[in-house]
C-alpha positions in Angstrom: 0.0 0.0 0.0 1.4 3.4 -1.0 2.1 5.6 1.9 0.4 8.9 1.2 2.7 10.8 3.7 5.6 10.1 1.4 4.3 11.7 -1.7 5.2 15.2 -2.8 3.1 18.0 -1.2 2.3 20.6 -3.9 1.2 24.1 -3.0 0.0 26.7 -5.5 0.2 30.3 -4.4 -2.2 32.6 -6.4 -1.3 36.3 -6.6 1.0 35.9 -3.6 2.0 39.0 -1.5 5.5 39.6 -0.1 4.4 38.0 3.2 3.4 34.8 1.2 6.7 34.8 -0.6 8.6 35.3 2.7 7.2 31.9 3.8 8.9 30.1 0.8 12.2 29.0 2.6 10.4 27.6 5.6 7.7 25.9 3.5 10.4 24.2 1.2 12.4 23.2 4.2 9.1 21.4 5.4 8.9 19.5 2.2 6.5 21.6 0.1 6.9 22.0 -3.6 5.7 25.7 -4.1 4.6 27.2 -7.3 3.1 30.7 -7.8 1.0 32.3 -10.5 -1.5 35.1 -11.2 -5.1 34.5 -11.1 -5.2 34.9 -14.9 -2.6 32.2 -15.5 -3.1 29.8 -12.6 -4.2 26.2 -13.1 -5.2 24.3 -10.0 -4.9 20.8 -11.4 -2.0 18.8 -9.8 -1.9 20.7 -6.6 -3.2 19.3 -3.3 -3.3 22.8 -1.6 -3.8 26.3 -2.8 -3.1 29.6 -1.1 -5.0 32.6 -2.6 -4.2 36.3 -1.7 -7.4 38.3 -1.5 -7.1 42.0 -1.9 -9.3 45.0 -2.9 -9.8 43.7 -6.4 -11.0 40.4 -5.2 -14.7 41.4 -4.7 -15.0 42.0 -8.5 -13.1 38.8 -9.3 -15.0 36.4 -7.3 -16.3 34.4 -10.4 -12.8 34.0 -11.8 -11.7 32.7 -8.4 -14.7 30.4 -8.3 -13.7 29.0 -11.7 -10.1 28.4 -10.4 -11.2 26.7 -7.3 -13.4 24.3 -9.1 -10.5 23.0 -11.3 -8.9 20.8 -8.8 -10.0 18.6 -5.8 -7.6 20.3 -3.4 -8.2 22.5 -0.4 -7.7 26.3 -0.4 -6.6 28.7 2.2 -7.3 32.5 1.9 -4.8 35.2 2.9 -6.1 38.7 3.3 -5.8 42.0 5.1 -8.2 42.5 8.1 -9.9 45.4 6.2 -11.6 43.0 3.8 -13.3 40.9 6.5 -16.2 43.4 7.0 -17.0 42.9 3.2 -20.0 40.5 3.3 -19.4 39.2 -0.2 -15.9 38.3 0.7 -17.0 36.8 4.1 -19.6 34.6 2.3 -17.1 33.6 -0.4 -14.6 32.5 2.1 -17.1 30.6 4.2 -18.3 28.7 1.1 -15.1 27.9 -0.6 -12.1 28.0 1.7 -10.7 25.4 4.1 -9.3 28.1 6.3 -8.2 31.8 6.2 -5.4 33.9 7.6 -5.1 37.7 8.1 -2.0 39.6 7.6 0.6 39.7 9.1 1.0 35.9 8.8 1.9 33.6 11.7 4.4 31.1 10.3 3.6 28.4 12.8 -0.2 28.7 12.2 0.1 28.7 8.5 2.2 25.5 8.5 -0.3 23.8 10.7 -3.3 24.9 8.4 -1.4 23.7 5.3 -0.7 20.4 7.0 -4.4 19.9 7.8 -5.5 21.1 4.3 -3.0 18.7 2.6 -4.5 15.7 4.7 -8.0 16.7 3.7 -7.1 17.0 0.1 -5.5 13.6 0.0 -8.6 12.1 1.4 -10.7 13.9 -1.2 -8.4 12.8 -4.1 -8.0 9.2 -2.9 -8.9 7.1 -5.9 -12.0 4.8 -5.5 -10.8 1.2 -6.0 -14.3 0.3 -7.4 -14.2 3.0 -10.3 -12.7 2.4 -13.6 -14.2 0.5 -16.4 -17.5 -0.1 -14.5 -17.8 3.7 -13.8 -20.5 4.2 -11.1 -20.9 0.7 -9.8 -20.1 1.8 -6.4 -20.5 0.0 -3.0 -19.0 -2.5 -0.5 -22.2 -4.4 0.3 -22.4 -8.1 -0.5 -24.9 -7.4 -3.2 -22.8 -4.9 -5.1 -19.7 -7.0 -4.8 -21.6 -9.9 -6.3 -22.9 -7.6 -9.0 -19.3 -6.5 -10.0 -18.1 -10.1 -9.9 -20.9 -11.1 -12.3 -20.1 -8.0 -14.7 -16.4 -9.0 -14.8 -17.3 -12.7 -15.6 -20.0 -11.8 -18.2 -18.4 -8.9 -20.0 -15.9 -10.8 -22.1 -18.6 -13.1 -23.6 -21.0 -12.2 -26.4 -24.0 -14.0 -24.6 -27.2 -12.0 -23.9 -27.5 -10.7 -20.3 -30.7 -9.7 -18.8 -30.4 -7.2 -16.0 -33.2 -7.1 -13.5 -34.2 -4.7 -10.7 -36.6 -2.1 -9.6 -36.7 1.3 -11.5 -33.7 3.6 -10.4 -31.4 0.8 -9.3 -28.8 1.4 -12.0 -29.5 -1.1 -14.6 -28.1 1.0 -17.5 -24.9 1.6 -15.5 -24.4 -2.3 -15.4 -25.1 -2.4 -19.2 -22.5 0.2 -19.8 -20.0 -1.6 -17.6 -20.6 -4.8 -19.4 -19.9 -2.9 -22.7 -16.8 -1.1 -21.5 -15.2 -4.3 -20.2 -16.1 -6.2 -23.4 -14.0 -6.7 -26.6 -16.7 -4.3 -28.2 -15.8 -1.3 -25.9 -14.5 0.7 -28.9 -17.7 0.1 -30.9 -21.2 1.8 -30.4 -23.3 1.4 -27.2 -26.9 2.1 -28.1 -29.8 2.1 -25.6 -33.5 2.2 -26.4 -36.2 2.6 -23.8 -38.9 0.1 -25.1 -41.5 1.7 -22.9 -40.7 5.3 -23.8 -41.4 5.3 -27.6 -45.0 5.5 -29.0 -46.0 2.0 -30.1 -46.5 3.0 -33.7 -42.9 4.2 -33.9 -41.1 1.4 -32.1 -40.7 -0.8 -35.2 -39.1 2.1 -37.1 -36.9 3.0 -34.2 -35.6 -0.6 -33.8 -35.3 -1.7 -37.3 -35.3 1.7 -39.3 -37.2 2.4 -42.6 -36.7 3.2 -46.2 -37.7 6.4 -47.9 -41.5 6.3 -48.7 -42.3 3.3 -46.4 -45.2 5.2 -44.8 -46.6 8.7 -44.6 -43.9 11.2 -43.4 -41.0 8.9 -44.2 -39.1 11.4 -46.5 -35.7 9.7 -46.2 -34.0 6.5 -45.1 -33.7 6.0 -41.4 -31.2 3.6 -39.8 -32.7 1.8 -36.8 -31.1 1.5 -33.4 -30.2 -2.2 -33.9 -28.3 -1.3 -37.1 -26.7 1.6 -35.5 -25.3 -0.6 -32.8 -23.6 -2.9 -35.4 -20.3 -4.2 -34.0 -21.1 -3.0 -30.5 -23.8 -3.5 -27.8 -27.6 -2.8 -27.9 -29.5 -2.3 -24.6 -33.2 -3.0 -24.7 -34.3 -1.2 -21.7 -37.7 -2.0 -20.1 -37.9 -5.0 -22.6 -41.1 -6.1 -20.8 -42.9 -3.2 -22.3 -42.2 -4.2 -25.8 -45.5 -5.0 -27.8 -46.0 -8.7 -28.7 -45.8 -8.1 -32.5 -42.4 -6.5 -32.1 -41.3 -9.2 -29.8 -41.7 -11.6 -32.7 -39.7 -9.4 -35.0 -37.0 -9.1 -32.3 -36.9 -12.9 -31.9 -36.5 -13.4 -35.6 -33.4 -11.0 -35.5 -31.9 -12.8 -32.6 -32.3 -16.1 -34.5 -31.2 -15.0 -37.9 -28.8 -12.1 -37.2 -30.2 -9.8 -39.8 -32.8 -7.2 -39.9 -35.1 -5.6 -42.6 -35.9 -2.0 -42.6 -39.7 -1.1 -42.7 -40.5 -0.8 -46.4 -37.4 -2.7 -47.5 -37.1 -6.3 -48.6 -33.3 -6.7 -48.4 -31.8 -8.5 -45.3 -29.1 -6.6 -43.6 -26.7 -8.6 -41.5 -26.0 -7.0 -38.0 -23.6 -8.1 -35.4 -24.5 -6.8 -32.0 -24.4 -8.0 -28.4 -27.9 -7.8 -26.9 -28.5 -6.7 -23.3 -31.9 -6.3 -21.9 -33.2 -4.7 -18.7 -36.5 -4.9 -16.9 -38.2 -4.1 -13.7 -41.3 -6.3 -14.1 -41.8 -9.9 -13.4 -41.3 -11.4 -16.9 -42.2 -15.0 -15.7 -45.7 -13.6 -14.6 -45.9 -11.7 -17.9 -45.4 -14.9 -19.7 -48.3 -16.5 -17.8 -50.4 -13.6 -18.5 -49.7 -13.8 -22.2 -47.9 -10.5 -22.4 -44.4 -11.7 -23.1 -43.2 -14.5 -25.4 -41.6 -17.3 -23.6 -39.2 -18.2 -26.6 -38.0 -14.5 -26.5 -37.5 -14.7 -22.7 -35.1 -17.7 -23.0 -33.2 -16.1 -25.9 -32.6 -13.0 -23.7 -32.1 -14.5 -20.3 -29.1 -16.6 -21.0 -27.1 -14.8 -18.3 -28.6 -12.7 -15.6 -27.6 -9.9 -13.1 -29.9 -8.7 -10.4 -29.5 -5.1 -9.2 -30.6 -4.7 -5.5 -32.9 -1.9 -4.2 -31.2 0.7 -2.2 -33.1 -0.5 0.9 -31.2 -3.7 0.7 -27.8 -2.0 0.4 -28.0 0.7 3.1 -24.3 0.1 3.9 -23.5 1.7 0.5 -25.8 4.9 1.0 -23.1 7.2 2.6 -20.7 6.4 -0.1 -23.2 6.9 -2.9 -24.4 10.1 -1.4 -20.9 11.5 -1.2 -20.3 10.4 -4.7 -23.3 12.5 -5.9 -22.4 15.4 -3.8 -19.0 15.6 -5.6 -20.6 14.9 -9.0 -23.2 17.8 -8.8 -21.0 20.3 -7.0 -19.8 21.8 -10.3 -23.2 21.8 -11.7 -24.5 23.8 -8.7 -21.5 26.1 -8.5 -20.9 25.0 -4.8 -18.3 23.3 -2.9 -18.9 19.7 -2.3 -20.5 19.2 1.1 -20.6 16.4 3.6 -23.9 15.2 5.3 -24.7 16.0 9.0 -25.3 13.2 11.3 -29.0 14.0 11.2 -29.0 13.8 7.4 -27.2 10.4 7.4 -29.7 9.0 9.8 -32.7 10.4 7.9 -31.2 8.9 4.8 -30.7 5.4 6.4 -34.4 5.5 7.7 -35.9 6.6 4.4 -37.6 3.8 2.3 -36.0 4.9 -1.1 -38.9 4.0 -3.4 -37.1 5.7 -6.3 -33.7 3.9 -5.4 -30.5 5.4 -6.5 -32.2 7.8 -9.0 -34.1 9.3 -6.1 -30.9 9.5 -4.1 -29.2 11.5 -6.7 -32.0 13.9 -7.0 -32.3 14.6 -3.4 -28.5 15.1 -3.1 -28.7 17.6 -6.0 -31.4 19.5 -4.2 -29.5 19.4 -0.9 -26.5 21.1 -2.5 -28.7 23.9 -3.7 -30.5 24.4 -0.6 -27.9 23.9 2.1 -26.9 27.1 3.8 -24.2 25.5 6.3 -21.1 23.5 5.6 -23.0 20.4 5.8 -26.2 19.0 4.0 -29.1 18.7 6.6 -32.0 16.3 6.4 -34.3 19.2 5.6 -32.2 20.2 2.6 -32.8 16.7 1.3 -36.5 16.9 1.8 -36.4 14.3 4.5 -37.8 14.3 7.9 -35.1 14.7 10.6 -34.9 11.5 12.7 -36.8 11.5 16.0 -35.8 9.4 18.9 -39.1 7.8 20.0 -38.9 5.4 22.9 -39.0 1.8 21.8 -38.5 2.7 18.1 -36.2 0.2 16.6 -34.0 0.5 13.5 -32.3 -2.3 11.6 -29.1 -3.7 13.1 -27.2 -2.5 10.0 -28.5 1.1 10.5 -27.1 0.9 14.2 -23.9 -0.4 13.0 -23.5 2.3 10.3 -24.4 5.0 12.8 -21.9 3.7 15.3 -19.1 3.4 12.8 -19.7 7.0 11.5 -19.9 8.4 15.1 -16.5 6.8 16.0 -14.9 8.1 12.8 -16.3 11.6 13.4 -15.0 11.8 16.9 -11.6 10.4 15.8 -11.4 13.2 13.1 -12.3 15.9 15.6 -9.6 14.8 18.1 -6.9 13.9 15.7 -7.5 16.2 12.6 -3.8 16.9 12.3 -2.6 13.3 12.8 -4.8 10.8 10.9 -2.3 7.9 11.5 -3.0 8.4 15.2 -6.7 8.4 14.5 -6.5 5.2 12.9 -4.3 3.7 15.7 -6.7 4.8 18.4 -9.6 3.1 16.5 -7.5 0.0 16.2 -7.5 -0.1 12.4 -4.9 0.4 9.7 -4.6 3.7 8.0 -5.8 2.3 4.5 -8.8 1.0 6.3 -9.4 4.3 8.2 -9.3 6.1 4.7 -11.7 3.6 3.1 -14.1 4.1 5.9 -13.9 7.9 5.7 -14.6 7.6 2.0 -17.4 5.1 2.6 -19.1 7.6 5.1 -18.5 10.7 3.0 -16.2 12.2 5.7 -13.8 13.9 3.5 
């Protein structure tokens, strides 16, 4: 395991003043690699910590500063004269975007401590997620998600059809994209079609295409989704909503490996890997006469089930933290962590909309939050109430206890995370992994 304390500590000074420059010898002696740049030429990428000099011009340059601060995943420290502190816009900006601030004249010892803490927090924020990569957003350490990733890795190299099952919002398309990205077809098209989102009279044309003049309004030839995916992967999302007539046409394509455009009589060979996804009970649909049994067996060669979020609550803090980082740029706000109350409210929520609902609530929370943490109310959830005799799941209690222990260790040993891990009786890599899992970074 790579020791993060051994890596180079890179500091970017933006518009440094003389007092900032005077710190250079002491910072370099302490192991910092220091670069400096003007706001107009600065690039934050590649630096763990940034130090920004705010002056009389800063209130008019806040948008440029925000753009710079959003570039990297590091932490920022503001340096300013005391005369700027009464300016409300500057105060609000510092509170929103900076890890710490220092007024002139600078205290060298305090600056060193602040930089060290900012570096530690930056390393946690930048720590790569071991589960990311070709499978993109298949995050989570629960048994169900570990099994899903194992199946993705096993099924991806084959060309066999895979059926992905799960409730709406559980991430079925994410699984399909992971299967494609890990396959030999990864450099070819990935085409998804929602069988339940296209008017019934247009589905045949969407899937198979049509020739010019095939029907009223067909003014030119149209290549269908199946043909567009030639050489790559086709995802038939919500396959259970496909009309019976089209199910017969799809079955014929799966058997013969060629299609005919609407209004055309020439067979067109197409080589695609077919994935399907559904949230309905297809076995019941077969009994009800709404889905062809022969098509079911053609599509359901291999199967992956995506669990609902209520069955993988252990993954919820990590997922919420992921969405907070993902949507921070969109909302123009710094990524926020979640308060204890917000975490408990999320663990107690039923999540009928699964991960899609979680993503939407976190996006809302980022916009509405006024403090440094997202509260339950920001997420549109009821704060937890401790009613006598009210029991939660054992998993919820374990998660809350784990998060509380980590939070207390961070508060007491913020400047020495190795000591925090030692006191908790775990290794430093495990400590970092748990911080990431609970969004405490």
